[in-house]
Phi, psi and omega in degrees: 000323184293331178284339185296308180296323178291320175299319178299320176296312182298320180291320174298315174299323178293316179295322178294319178293315181298315182298318181295327183271350186271000183289163182285127177250138176295139178268343181199162174259130178285132180231166179311319183294330180291324188256354182287149173282331177216148172232120176254137177254133178061056180284140170219138188208136177262135174253131181239158176217120183052048180069007184251134177286123176262323185197155169242124180259127177231140178213148173299316182218143175225131179251111177267137179238116189286315187300313180274352181053050177231162171225131178264126190247145173238138180055074184270148173216119178237126176257130179260144180235150177272184184292346174266001180087008178274143177296134178248324183195167176221133179247139172237147181199156181294322178210168178192176176234134179244125176259101187288336178297322179250351183078013178282147180221154173223132176254137179226143180080108181046058182281125176228126176247131178241127179291151183282108168076009181236005176083004177287132181220131178233133185232138176201169175269342178220134169221143186237135172247124173250110185300316180303325178264353182053049192226147177240140178207169175202143176254016175251164181301148180216162175230127178238123176238140177207164180303122177086000177210154182215123185227138173231151179194180183268354178170169178198167171227135183207168165282163184301333180266006174057037175272330180232099183248126171250123190250146175264124182051056182286156173208136181163200184229141174073167173077182184234125180229143180264132177275140176286155176288130179238000000 
């Protein structure tokens, strides 16, 4: 009798341990590389519109998905060009999405856009480029600095070279900004 409670306790512990270990365990984590149709390392791609180079997209890694016609990019660098082929600005971000059917792009994570040669810098967590409209925008907070002006706001819409910026709830010093109709 003295051995029965002990035997019952050991049997219960063995069954509990077996039950904890018998669950289904994942054998692997699905990642972008596992589901992508193509994976490119050190990608570089030119985006054109009507025969004119609009942007050059570069990324450390690009995961292409045929069905959605998108590419997920890591460590992104996009250089924008004007209609004469001159560089206007460069955007960097930790990651982004490129929709190759329409040429639209989105940068996410520490997005920084620097104007070519004039000290203009725009920072936000998200930035979207729409090729058909040749427009850059964000619905997230941003900070814009240029010689003689500093502006912060809750979102913006602009041309890629940041000459005509419409800001949502702007605050700052210097310069000329167009306020949206509310």
